[in-house]
N, CA, C and O atoms as a GROMACS GRO file, in nm:
protein
  340
    1UNK      N    1  10.399 -25.181  14.234
    1UNK     CA    2  10.354 -25.312  14.276
    1UNK      C    3  10.449 -25.362  14.384
    1UNK      O    4  10.570 -25.348  14.374
    2UNK      N    5  10.390 -25.420  14.486
    2UNK     CA    6  10.468 -25.472  14.599
    2UNK      C    7  10.440 -25.620  14.611
    2UNK      O    8  10.326 -25.666  14.599
    3UNK      N    9  10.545 -25.694  14.634
    3UNK     CA   10  10.531 -25.838  14.654
    3UNK      C   11  10.566 -25.870  14.799
    3UNK      O   12  10.669 -25.827  14.851
    4UNK      N   13  10.481 -25.947  14.863
    4UNK     CA   14  10.502 -25.982  15.004
    4UNK      C   15  10.489 -26.132  15.019
    4UNK      O   16  10.398 -26.195  14.964
    5UNK      N   17  10.582 -26.189  15.093
    5UNK     CA   18  10.576 -26.332  15.119
    5UNK      C   19  10.509 -26.355  15.253
    5UNK      O   20  10.548 -26.296  15.354
    6UNK      N   21  10.408 -26.442  15.254
    6UNK     CA   22  10.334 -26.473  15.377
    6UNK      C   23  10.314 -26.623  15.386
    6UNK      O   24  10.310 -26.693  15.285
    7UNK      N   25  10.302 -26.672  15.509
    7UNK     CA   26  10.271 -26.815  15.524
    7UNK      C   27  10.133 -26.848  15.465
    7UNK      O   28  10.044 -26.764  15.465
    8UNK      N   29  10.119 -26.968  15.416
    8UNK     CA   30   9.993 -27.010  15.353
    8UNK      C   31   9.876 -26.998  15.450
    8UNK      O   32   9.767 -26.958  15.410
    9UNK      N   33   9.897 -27.032  15.577
    9UNK     CA   34   9.788 -27.024  15.674
    9UNK      C   35   9.738 -26.880  15.690
    9UNK      O   36   9.618 -26.858  15.706
   10UNK      N   37   9.830 -26.782  15.686
   10UNK     CA   38   9.790 -26.643  15.696
   10UNK      C   39   9.711 -26.600  15.573
   10UNK      O   40   9.611 -26.529  15.584
   11UNK      N   41   9.755 -26.641  15.458
   11UNK     CA   42   9.684 -26.608  15.334
   11UNK      C   43   9.544 -26.668  15.334
   11UNK      O   44   9.448 -26.603  15.296
   12UNK      N   45   9.534 -26.793  15.378
   12UNK     CA   46   9.403 -26.858  15.384
   12UNK      C   47   9.309 -26.784  15.479
   12UNK      O   48   9.191 -26.764  15.449
   13UNK      N   49   9.361 -26.744  15.593
   13UNK     CA   50   9.279 -26.671  15.690
   13UNK      C   51   9.238 -26.534  15.636
   13UNK      O   52   9.124 -26.493  15.654
   14UNK      N   53   9.331 -26.464  15.570
   14UNK     CA   54   9.298 -26.335  15.510
   14UNK      C   55   9.192 -26.350  15.402
   14UNK      O   56   9.102 -26.267  15.392
   15UNK      N   57   9.202 -26.453  15.320
   15UNK     CA   58   9.102 -26.476  15.216
   15UNK      C   59   8.964 -26.501  15.277
   15UNK      O   60   8.863 -26.453  15.227
   16UNK      N   61   8.963 -26.577  15.386
   16UNK     CA   62   8.834 -26.606  15.451
   16UNK      C   63   8.773 -26.480  15.510
   16UNK      O   64   8.653 -26.457  15.496
   17UNK      N   65   8.854 -26.399  15.577
   17UNK     CA   66   8.799 -26.276  15.635
   17UNK      C   67   8.761 -26.176  15.525
   17UNK      O   68   8.665 -26.101  15.542
   18UNK      N   69   8.834 -26.175  15.414
   18UNK     CA   70   8.798 -26.088  15.302
   18UNK      C   71   8.661 -26.128  15.248
   18UNK      O   72   8.579 -26.042  15.214
   19UNK      N   73   8.637 -26.257  15.241
   19UNK     CA   74   8.507 -26.306  15.194
   19UNK      C   75   8.397 -26.269  15.293
   19UNK      O   76   8.289 -26.224  15.254
   20UNK      N   77   8.424 -26.289  15.422
   20UNK     CA   78   8.324 -26.260  15.526
   20UNK      C   79   8.292 -26.112  15.536
   20UNK      O   80   8.178 -26.074  15.564
   21UNK      N   81   8.394 -26.026  15.515
   21UNK     CA   82   8.375 -25.881  15.527
   21UNK      C   83   8.342 -25.814  15.394
   21UNK      O   84   8.340 -25.692  15.384
   22UNK      N   85   8.317 -25.895  15.292
   22UNK     CA   86   8.274 -25.848  15.160
   22UNK      C   87   8.375 -25.758  15.090
   22UNK      O   88   8.337 -25.663  15.022
   23UNK      N   89   8.504 -25.788  15.107
   23UNK     CA   90   8.606 -25.718  15.030
   23UNK      C   91   8.614 -25.783  14.892
   23UNK      O   92   8.588 -25.902  14.878
   24UNK      N   93   8.649 -25.704  14.791
   24UNK     CA   94   8.655 -25.758  14.655
   24UNK      C   95   8.772 -25.856  14.639
   24UNK      O   96   8.759 -25.958  14.572
   25UNK      N   97   8.884 -25.823  14.702
   25UNK     CA   98   8.999 -25.912  14.693
   25UNK      C   99   9.089 -25.893  14.814
   25UNK      O  100   9.061 -25.812  14.902
   26UNK      N  101   9.197 -25.969  14.817
   26UNK     CA  102   9.288 -25.968  14.931
   26UNK      C  103   9.359 -25.834  14.944
   26UNK      O  104   9.381 -25.788  15.056
   27UNK      N  105   9.394 -25.769  14.834
   27UNK     CA  106   9.465 -25.642  14.840
   27UNK      C  107   9.378 -25.532  14.902
   27UNK      O  108   9.427 -25.446  14.975
   28UNK      N  109   9.248 -25.536  14.874
   28UNK     CA  110   9.158 -25.438  14.934
   28UNK      C  111   9.152 -25.455  15.085
   28UNK      O  112   9.151 -25.357  15.160
   29UNK      N  113   9.149 -25.579  15.130
   29UNK     CA  114   9.147 -25.604  15.274
   29UNK      C  115   9.278 -25.558  15.338
   29UNK      O  116   9.276 -25.498  15.445
   30UNK      N  117   9.390 -25.585  15.274
   30UNK     CA  118   9.519 -25.542  15.329
   30UNK      C  119   9.528 -25.390  15.337
   30UNK      O  120   9.579 -25.337  15.436
   31UNK      N  121   9.479 -25.319  15.237
   31UNK     CA  122   9.478 -25.173  15.242
   31UNK      C  123   9.393 -25.124  15.360
   31UNK      O  124   9.431 -25.029  15.429
   32UNK      N  125   9.279 -25.189  15.382
   32UNK     CA  126   9.192 -25.150  15.493
   32UNK      C  127   9.264 -25.171  15.627
   32UNK      O  128   9.260 -25.084  15.713
   33UNK      N  129   9.328 -25.284  15.644
   33UNK     CA  130   9.398 -25.314  15.770
   33UNK      C  131   9.512 -25.216  15.792
   33UNK      O  132   9.531 -25.166  15.903
   34UNK      N  133   9.589 -25.188  15.687
   34UNK     CA  134   9.701 -25.095  15.699
   34UNK      C  135   9.651 -24.956  15.734
   34UNK      O  136   9.707 -24.889  15.820
   35UNK      N  137   9.546 -24.911  15.666
   35UNK     CA  138   9.490 -24.778  15.692
   35UNK      C  139   9.439 -24.768  15.835
   35UNK      O  140   9.460 -24.667  15.903
   36UNK      N  141   9.371 -24.872  15.881
   36UNK     CA  142   9.317 -24.873  16.016
   36UNK      C  143   9.429 -24.866  16.119
   36UNK      O  144   9.420 -24.789  16.215
   37UNK      N  145   9.533 -24.943  16.101
   37UNK     CA  146   9.644 -24.941  16.196
   37UNK      C  147   9.724 -24.811  16.189
   37UNK      O  148   9.778 -24.766  16.290
   38UNK      N  149   9.732 -24.751  16.070
   38UNK     CA  150   9.799 -24.622  16.056
   38UNK      C  151   9.723 -24.515  16.133
   38UNK      O  152   9.784 -24.435  16.204
   39UNK      N  153   9.591 -24.513  16.119
   39UNK     CA  154   9.510 -24.415  16.192
   39UNK      C  155   9.524 -24.436  16.343
   39UNK      O  156   9.529 -24.340  16.419
   40UNK      N  157   9.529 -24.561  16.384
   40UNK     CA  158   9.543 -24.591  16.526
   40UNK      C  159   9.676 -24.541  16.579
   40UNK      O  160   9.682 -24.491  16.691
   41UNK      N  161   9.782 -24.554  16.501
   41UNK     CA  162   9.913 -24.513  16.548
   41UNK      C  163   9.932 -24.361  16.545
   41UNK      O  164  10.009 -24.307  16.624
   42UNK      N  165   9.861 -24.292  16.455
   42UNK     CA  166   9.873 -24.145  16.449
   42UNK      C  167   9.822 -24.079  16.577
   42UNK      O  168   9.892 -24.000  16.639
   43UNK      N  169   9.700 -24.112  16.614
   43UNK     CA  170   9.640 -24.054  16.734
   43UNK      C  171   9.551 -24.160  16.799
   43UNK      O  172   9.433 -24.172  16.764
   44UNK      N  173   9.606 -24.236  16.892
   44UNK     CA  174   9.529 -24.346  16.951
   44UNK      C  175   9.402 -24.301  17.021
   44UNK      O  176   9.302 -24.372  17.018
   45UNK      N  177   9.404 -24.183  17.083
   45UNK     CA  178   9.285 -24.136  17.154
   45UNK      C  179   9.172 -24.100  17.057
   45UNK      O  180   9.056 -24.133  17.081
   46UNK      N  181   9.208 -24.034  16.949
   46UNK     CA  182   9.106 -23.999  16.851
   46UNK      C  183   9.051 -24.124  16.783
   46UNK      O  184   8.932 -24.131  16.754
   47UNK      N  185   9.138 -24.222  16.759
   47UNK     CA  186   9.093 -24.347  16.698
   47UNK      C  187   8.992 -24.416  16.790
   47UNK      O  188   8.887 -24.461  16.744
   48UNK      N  189   9.024 -24.424  16.919
   48UNK     CA  190   8.933 -24.486  17.014
   48UNK      C  191   8.801 -24.410  17.024
   48UNK      O  192   8.694 -24.470  17.035
   49UNK      N  193   8.810 -24.279  17.020
   49UNK     CA  194   8.689 -24.196  17.025
   49UNK      C  195   8.601 -24.222  16.903
   49UNK      O  196   8.480 -24.234  16.915
   50UNK      N  197   8.663 -24.232  16.786
   50UNK     CA  198   8.587 -24.262  16.664
   50UNK      C  199   8.524 -24.401  16.671
   50UNK      O  200   8.411 -24.420  16.627
   51UNK      N  201   8.597 -24.497  16.724
   51UNK     CA  202   8.543 -24.631  16.740
   51UNK      C  203   8.422 -24.630  16.833
   51UNK      O  204   8.320 -24.693  16.806
   52UNK      N  205   8.437 -24.558  16.944
   52UNK     CA  206   8.328 -24.546  17.042
   52UNK      C  207   8.206 -24.479  16.979
   52UNK      O  208   8.093 -24.523  17.000
   53UNK      N  209   8.230 -24.373  16.901
   53UNK     CA  210   8.122 -24.302  16.832
   53UNK      C  211   8.050 -24.395  16.734
   53UNK      O  212   7.928 -24.395  16.726
   54UNK      N  213   8.126 -24.475  16.660
   54UNK     CA  214   8.066 -24.569  16.566
   54UNK      C  215   7.983 -24.675  16.637
   54UNK      O  216   7.876 -24.713  16.590
   55UNK      N  217   8.033 -24.723  16.750
   55UNK     CA  218   7.958 -24.822  16.828
   55UNK      C  219   7.827 -24.764  16.878
   55UNK      O  220   7.724 -24.831  16.875
   56UNK      N  221   7.830 -24.640  16.924
   56UNK     CA  222   7.708 -24.574  16.972
   56UNK      C  223   7.608 -24.560  16.857
   56UNK      O  224   7.489 -24.588  16.875
   57UNK      N  225   7.655 -24.516  16.741
   57UNK     CA  226   7.566 -24.502  16.626
   57UNK      C  227   7.503 -24.636  16.590
   57UNK      O  228   7.384 -24.644  16.559
   58UNK      N  229   7.583 -24.741  16.594
   58UNK     CA  230   7.532 -24.874  16.562
   58UNK      C  231   7.425 -24.917  16.662
   58UNK      O  232   7.322 -24.972  16.624
   59UNK      N  233   7.451 -24.892  16.789
   59UNK     CA  234   7.353 -24.926  16.893
   59UNK      C  235   7.224 -24.847  16.876
   59UNK      O  236   7.114 -24.900  16.891
   60UNK      N  237   7.239 -24.718  16.843
   60UNK     CA  238   7.121 -24.634  16.826
   60UNK      C  239   7.034 -24.681  16.711
   60UNK      O  240   6.912 -24.676  16.720
   61UNK      N  241   7.094 -24.726  16.604
   61UNK     CA  242   7.015 -24.773  16.490
   61UNK      C  243   6.947 -24.905  16.522
   61UNK      O  244   6.845 -24.938  16.463
   62UNK      N  245   7.004 -24.981  16.614
   62UNK     CA  246   6.945 -25.110  16.650
   62UNK      C  247   6.832 -25.099  16.751
   62UNK      O  248   6.749 -25.190  16.763
   63UNK      N  249   6.828 -24.991  16.823
   63UNK     CA  250   6.726 -24.974  16.927
   63UNK      C  251   6.598 -24.917  16.866
   63UNK      O  252   6.602 -24.854  16.760
   64UNK      N  253   6.488 -24.940  16.932
   64UNK     CA  254   6.364 -24.878  16.884
   64UNK      C  255   6.360 -24.731  16.927
   64UNK      O  256   6.448 -24.686  17.000
   65UNK      N  257   6.261 -24.658  16.883
   65UNK     CA  258   6.259 -24.513  16.903
   65UNK      C  259   6.259 -24.474  17.050
   65UNK      O  260   6.328 -24.379  17.089
   66UNK      N  261   6.183 -24.544  17.131
   66UNK     CA  262   6.177 -24.510  17.274
   66UNK      C  263   6.313 -24.528  17.340
   66UNK      O  264   6.358 -24.444  17.417
   67UNK      N  265   6.376 -24.638  17.310
   67UNK     CA  266   6.509 -24.663  17.367
   67UNK      C  267   6.612 -24.564  17.316
   67UNK      O  268   6.704 -24.526  17.388
   68UNK      N  269   6.596 -24.521  17.192
   68UNK     CA  270   6.689 -24.423  17.136
   68UNK      C  271   6.682 -24.292  17.212
   68UNK      O  272   6.785 -24.234  17.248
   69UNK      N  273   6.561 -24.244  17.236
   69UNK     CA  274   6.549 -24.116  17.307
   69UNK      C  275   6.603 -24.128  17.449
   69UNK      O  276   6.667 -24.036  17.499
   70UNK      N  277   6.579 -24.240  17.514
   70UNK     CA  278   6.632 -24.260  17.649
   70UNK      C  279   6.785 -24.262  17.646
   70UNK      O  280   6.850 -24.202  17.731
   71UNK      N  281   6.841 -24.332  17.548
   71UNK     CA  282   6.986 -24.341  17.539
   71UNK      C  283   7.047 -24.204  17.505
   71UNK      O  284   7.151 -24.168  17.559
   72UNK      N  285   6.982 -24.128  17.418
   72UNK     CA  286   7.032 -23.995  17.383
   72UNK      C  287   7.031 -23.904  17.505
   72UNK      O  288   7.125 -23.829  17.527
   73UNK      N  289   6.924 -23.912  17.583
   73UNK     CA  290   6.917 -23.831  17.706
   73UNK      C  291   7.026 -23.871  17.804
   73UNK      O  292   7.086 -23.785  17.869
   74UNK      N  293   7.051 -23.998  17.817
   74UNK     CA  294   7.158 -24.044  17.906
   74UNK      C  295   7.293 -23.994  17.859
   74UNK      O  296   7.376 -23.953  17.940
   75UNK      N  297   7.316 -23.997  17.728
   75UNK     CA  298   7.442 -23.948  17.674
   75UNK      C  299   7.457 -23.797  17.696
   75UNK      O  300   7.566 -23.750  17.725
   76UNK      N  301   7.348 -23.723  17.681
   76UNK     CA  302   7.352 -23.579  17.706
   76UNK      C  303   7.386 -23.552  17.852
   76UNK      O  304   7.467 -23.464  17.882
   77UNK      N  305   7.324 -23.627  17.942
   77UNK     CA  306   7.354 -23.611  18.085
   77UNK      C  307   7.500 -23.644  18.113
   77UNK      O  308   7.565 -23.576  18.193
   78UNK      N  309   7.550 -23.746  18.050
   78UNK     CA  310   7.690 -23.784  18.068
   78UNK      C  311   7.783 -23.673  18.019
   78UNK      O  312   7.882 -23.641  18.085
   79UNK      N  313   7.751 -23.614  17.904
   79UNK     CA  314   7.832 -23.502  17.854
   79UNK      C  315   7.828 -23.383  17.947
   79UNK      O  316   7.930 -23.319  17.969
   80UNK      N  317   7.712 -23.353  18.004
   80UNK     CA  318   7.702 -23.243  18.100
   80UNK      C  319   7.786 -23.269  18.223
   80UNK      O  320   7.852 -23.179  18.275
   81UNK      N  321   7.785 -23.393  18.271
   81UNK     CA  322   7.867 -23.429  18.386
   81UNK      C  323   8.014 -23.412  18.357
   81UNK      O  324   8.090 -23.364  18.441
   82UNK      N  325   8.054 -23.452  18.237
   82UNK     CA  326   8.196 -23.439  18.199
   82UNK      C  327   8.234 -23.293  18.189
   82UNK      O  328   8.344 -23.255  18.232
   83UNK      N  329   8.146 -23.209  18.134
   83UNK     CA  330   8.174 -23.066  18.123
   83UNK      C  331   8.187 -23.001  18.260
   83UNK      O  332   8.268 -22.910  18.277
   84UNK      N  333   8.110 -23.046  18.357
   84UNK     CA  334   8.110 -22.988  18.490
   84UNK      C  335   8.231 -23.028  18.572
   84UNK      O  336   8.262 -22.964  18.673
   85UNK      N  337   8.301 -23.133  18.531
   85UNK     CA  338   8.417 -23.177  18.609
   85UNK      C  339   8.537 -23.087  18.593
   85UNK      O  340   8.641 -23.113  18.653
   0.00000   0.00000   0.00000
């Protein structure tokens, strides 16, 4: 067990974000933040790539089928351009 002293304003803000992000409690949110920052510090490029990949997946699920196929084709073309460089 670890005890940490924090200002009341920080605790209040963490509680609010834990509620908004559907964490069960404050400790779960803190573990998530620590894990996220640890992954970022291990390999910043891979972390950014994973974030970018997640954003693309989110966009694809939000688009309708026609837009999805167009976006997938654009991404394929972009990958081909990168490979050719």
